[in-house]
C-alpha positions in Angstrom: 7.8 -6.6 -17.1 4.7 -6.5 -14.9 1.0 -7.0 -15.3 -0.6 -4.2 -13.3 -2.2 -6.7 -10.9 -1.3 -5.5 -7.4 0.0 -8.2 -5.0 0.1 -6.2 -1.8 -0.2 -2.7 -0.4 2.9 -1.8 1.7 3.6 1.1 4.0 6.7 3.3 4.1 8.4 2.5 7.3 11.4 4.9 7.1 13.0 7.4 4.7 16.7 8.1 4.6 18.5 10.7 2.4 21.5 9.4 0.6 23.8 11.1 -1.9 21.7 11.7 -5.0 19.1 9.2 -3.8 16.6 8.3 -1.1 16.3 5.0 0.7 12.8 3.8 1.5 12.2 0.9 3.8 8.8 -0.6 3.0 6.8 -2.9 5.3 5.0 -5.6 3.3 5.0 -9.0 5.0 2.8 -10.4 2.2 5.7 -10.4 -0.3 8.9 -9.0 1.4 10.1 -12.5 2.2 9.7 -13.5 -1.4 12.0 -10.8 -2.7 15.8 -11.2 -3.1 18.5 -8.6 -3.5 18.3 -7.3 -7.0 14.7 -8.4 -7.7 12.5 -5.9 -9.5 9.3 -4.7 -7.9 6.9 -1.9 -8.9 6.1 0.7 -6.2 3.0 2.6 -7.3 3.8 1.5 -10.8 7.5 2.6 -10.8 10.0 -0.2 -11.3 12.4 -0.3 -8.4 15.1 -2.8 -7.3 15.0 -4.4 -3.9 18.4 -4.0 -2.3 17.8 -5.6 1.1 14.9 -7.6 2.7 13.8 -9.7 5.6 10.5 -11.5 6.4 8.5 -8.2 6.8 10.4 -5.4 5.0 12.4 -4.6 2.0 14.5 -1.5 1.0 14.8 0.4 -2.3 17.2 3.2 -3.3 15.3 5.7 -5.4 17.4 8.0 -7.5 16.8 11.7 -8.0 15.3 11.5 -11.5 12.6 9.0 -10.2 11.9 11.2 -7.2 11.3 14.2 -9.5 9.3 12.4 -12.2 7.0 10.3 -10.1 5.0 10.6 -6.9 7.9 9.0 -4.9 9.2 12.4 -4.1 6.2 13.0 -1.8 6.5 9.7 0.1 6.8 9.9 3.8 6.5 7.5 6.8 3.1 5.9 6.6 2.5 6.4 2.9 0.7 3.3 1.5 2.1 2.0 -1.8 0.9 -0.5 -4.3 3.4 -3.4 -4.9 3.9 -6.0 -7.6 6.8 -8.3 -8.3 8.0 -8.8 -11.9 6.0 -11.3 -13.9 7.1 -14.8 -14.6 7.6 -15.7 -18.3 4.9 -18.2 -19.1 2.7 -17.1 -16.3 -0.9 -15.8 -16.7 -1.2 -12.2 -17.9 -4.3 -11.1 -16.0 -3.8 -7.3 -16.5 -1.8 -5.9 -19.4 1.8 -5.5 -20.3 3.3 -3.0 -18.0 6.9 -1.8 -18.1 7.0 0.0 -14.7 8.3 3.1 -16.5 6.1 6.0 -15.3 5.3 8.3 -18.3 4.0 11.1 -16.2 2.2 12.3 -13.1 -1.5 12.9 -13.4 -4.0 14.3 -10.8 -7.3 13.1 -9.5 -10.1 15.4 -10.6 -13.1 13.6 -9.2 -14.3 10.4 -7.5 -17.9 9.4 -7.3 -19.8 6.2 -6.5 -21.8 4.7 -9.2 -23.8 1.8 -7.7 -21.4 -0.9 -6.6 -18.3 0.8 -8.1 -16.5 4.1 -8.4 -15.8 6.4 -11.3 -12.5 8.3 -11.2 -11.6 11.2 -13.5 -7.9 12.0 -13.9 -6.0 14.8 -15.5 -3.4 13.2 -17.8 -0.2 14.8 -19.2 0.1 15.1 -23.0 2.6 12.2 -23.3 0.0 9.9 -21.8 -3.0 11.4 -23.5 -1.6 10.6 -26.9 -1.8 6.9 -26.3 -5.2 6.9 -24.3 -8.0 5.3 -26.3 -11.6 4.4 -25.2 -11.6 0.9 -23.7 -7.8 0.8 -23.9 -5.5 0.1 -21.0 -3.8 2.6 -18.6 -1.8 2.0 -15.4 -2.7 4.2 -12.4 -0.3 3.9 -9.4 0.7 0.5 -10.8 -2.9 -0.8 -11.2 -4.0 -2.1 -14.6 -7.3 -0.3 -15.5 -9.5 0.1 -18.5 -10.3 3.5 -20.0 -14.0 3.9 -19.3 -14.4 7.3 -20.9 -12.5 10.3 -22.2 -14.6 13.3 -20.9 -12.5 15.9 -22.7 -9.0 16.7 -23.8 -6.4 15.9 -21.2 -8.7 13.8 -19.1 -9.4 10.1 -18.6 -12.0 8.2 -16.6 -11.7 4.7 -15.1 -14.1 2.5 -13.2 -12.9 0.9 -9.9 -14.6 -2.3 -8.7 -14.9 -3.0 -5.0 -12.1 -5.5 -4.9 -9.6 -3.1 -6.5 -10.9 -0.3 -4.2 -10.2 -2.4 -1.1 -7.0 -4.1 -2.2 -5.0 -1.1 -3.6 -4.3 2.4 -2.5 -6.8 3.8 -5.1 -9.5 3.6 -2.4 -7.6 6.2 -0.3 -7.2 8.8 -3.1 -9.0 12.1 -3.0 -9.5 14.9 -5.6 -6.2 16.8 -6.1 -4.0 13.8 -5.3 -1.1 13.1 -7.8 -0.9 9.6 -9.4 1.7 7.8 -11.4 0.5 7.1 -14.9 1.9 4.7 -17.6 0.3 4.6 -21.0 -0.4 1.4 -22.9 2.8 -0.1 -24.2 1.4 -1.1 -27.6 -0.1 2.3 -27.9 3.3 3.9 -27.4 4.8 2.0 -30.3 1.8 2.7 -32.6 2.1 6.4 -31.7 5.8 6.3 -32.5 5.2 4.7 -35.9 2.4 7.1 -36.8 4.6 10.1 -36.0 7.0 8.6 -38.5 10.6 7.9 -38.6 13.6 8.2 -41.0 13.5 11.9 -41.3 9.9 12.3 -40.2 8.3 10.6 -43.2 4.8 9.6 -42.4 3.0 6.3 -43.0 1.0 7.7 -45.8 1.5 6.1 -49.2 3.8 8.9 -50.2 5.7 8.4 -46.9 6.2 4.7 -47.6 7.4 5.4 -51.1 9.8 8.0 -49.7 11.3 5.3 -47.4 11.8 2.9 -50.3 8.9 0.6 -49.8 7.5 1.1 -53.3 4.0 1.9 -54.5 1.0 -0.2 -55.3 2.8 -1.9 -58.2 5.8 -3.0 -56.1 
């Protein structure tokens, strides 16, 4: 599990094709030395496993499904990536519960300054849209953010404060760029329940009775 609070912005140092996967060496002296082989780390919000490390760099092996379902497939030498190590049980949860499982790739629609901060509008895929609520949480390239507005169907707006702008790769985005999106974890389970289970029965009173939970007199 992660929190969506970025610890460092790394840079892709090298890319090497492997059988069914791609090896990325990431330069990140702020945290590379703290990682051990087998440790989990999110790279732009996608949970990866560090396989080798030294004081300045660490390596990950990214499989084909991740390359096709996230923005990792477009990484090249010099790409800046947001990094976060897995959370420590009992530690402070400054962002929100993040799995590091990218639900879909969105796209930046617009970026505009608004006083001392920036407003970003994103196109979001249906799987993310169904768990997006006003003032709820969303993870963009691994960054925990609050939904500021829902301009229209299939879109989401967030506000970026100067610290986040300067200390993540969000400040380098431009309209048209793809982004990794993860919907709110709690929202996913609520959506699942509301869709119903056990043969598709809904959570209406009739649906509960059909699942054997009884009526008002039970």
